N, C-alpha and C positions, 0 to 999 in steps of 0.2 A: 565691477570686479577690481581688485587691487592690482597695482602694477608689480612687475617682478622684483623691483627694488624693495617693495613693501612686504613681499612674501617672506614669511619666516618659517622656521622649523615648526612653529606652533600650528600653521595651517595644515601641514602634512601629518601632524600628530593624530588628528581625528577626522577621518573622512566622513562625509554625510552630516547628519544632524548631530551636533556635539551635545554631550551631556555634562562634561566637566572641562575645566580649563587645565592647562599643565600645572598651574599653581595649586590645583586641588579644589578650587572654589567652584560653585555651581554656575550654570550658564542660563541666561534668560534672553528673551527677544525684546529688542528695543526698536524704536522707529526713528529713523534719521530725520533731523530737522535742518540739515544743511541745504544750501542752494543747489549744490551739485546733485544731491540724491534726496529730494524732499519726499517724505513719507515712505521711504524704502526701508523694509524691515531687515534687521541684522541680529546675530547672536553675539553676546558680549559676556565676558567674565563678570561674576559678582564677587567682589571682594568686600572688605569692611566699609569701603567708601560707598556712599549711596549712589544710585543710578544716575541722578541728575548731575553729578559732578564729573561724569565721563566726558572727555573730549573726543574728537574724531581721530586723534593720533594713536599710533600703535605704541604700546609701552611694554611689550613682552607678554601680554596677556592675550587670551583668545578673542579673535574678532573674525566673524564670517558672515557674509551676506546670506540671507535665508534662501534666495534662489540658487546660490552656489551649492549650499548644503543639500537642497532638494535634488539638484542636478546630479550631485555625487551619489546620493542615495539611489537614484534611478539607474545611473551607470553601474553601480555595484549590484543592483538587483537584476538587471537584464540577463546576465549569464545564468543566474540562479533560476530565473523564470524560463529561460530556454531549456535548461537541464530538466526542470520540472515538466515542461511540455513534452520533452522526449520520453521521460519516465511515464507520463500519462499515455502516450501513444504505445509505448512498449507494454504497459499494463493492460491497455485495451486489447492489444493483439493476444496477450496471454489469456485474458478472460474469454475471448472468442475461441481460442484453441481449447481451453478447459471446458467451455460449453459444448464444443464438438465432441470432446472425449466423454463428457457426461452423457450426452445423447447416445453415443455408441455403447456405453455401459448400460444405459437403460434398455436399449434395444437388445443387447446380449442377455440381460436379466430376464426380459420378457420371453425371449427365445428359450432360455434355460427353463423357465417356469412351464412353458408349453411342453418341453421335452420331459420334464418331471411328471406332468399330468399323463402324457402318453405312456411313460414307463410304468406308472401306477396301474393304468388300465391293462397293459400287457402283463404286469405281474399278477393281477387278479385272474386273467385268463390262464396264465401258467399254473397258478395254484389250483384252480378248478380242474384243469387238464391233469395235473399231477394227482389230485384226489380221485378223479375218474380212473386213471390208469392204475393207481394203487388199489382201488376197490376191485377193478377188473382182475388184477394179479391175485389178490386174496381170494376172489371168487373162483378163479381157475384152480388155485391150490386146494381149496376146499373141495371142489368137484373132483379133482384128481385123487384126493385123499379118500373120498367116498367110493371111488371105483377101485382103488387098490385094496387087495386083501392082505391082511396082516398075517404073515406066515412066520412061525418060529422055526429057527434053524435054517437048514439048507433047502 
């Protein structure tokens, strides 16, 4: 990692894996060939100069070790992952509650269906009873009419 004297505004410009340098040029991964950091990968700005001409000094362009960029990515992602985990737990509890409510609605619908069936049976009984009573009343009226004599006047 670079020392604090080498840290520039460029490092804080883009946390995590960089995509562009502050100069606007693209960024690519190079491998260090120095004795201090042999084989260590780093991100570096691509300007019109070719990659072989870069030295290990900072010249105002972007430079970041790959492990530092990955570490920043992980640091930035951890709160988001925690928030997503909380949302998943919250959503699971909501799903459980909704499943309970759905089961209650299914039970209530089944109970209502049974009540409708009972009501239909009783309605048939009432209609038959009403028909029997109506026939009985009509029969009594007809019988009473046969027994009564029709008298004109007083």
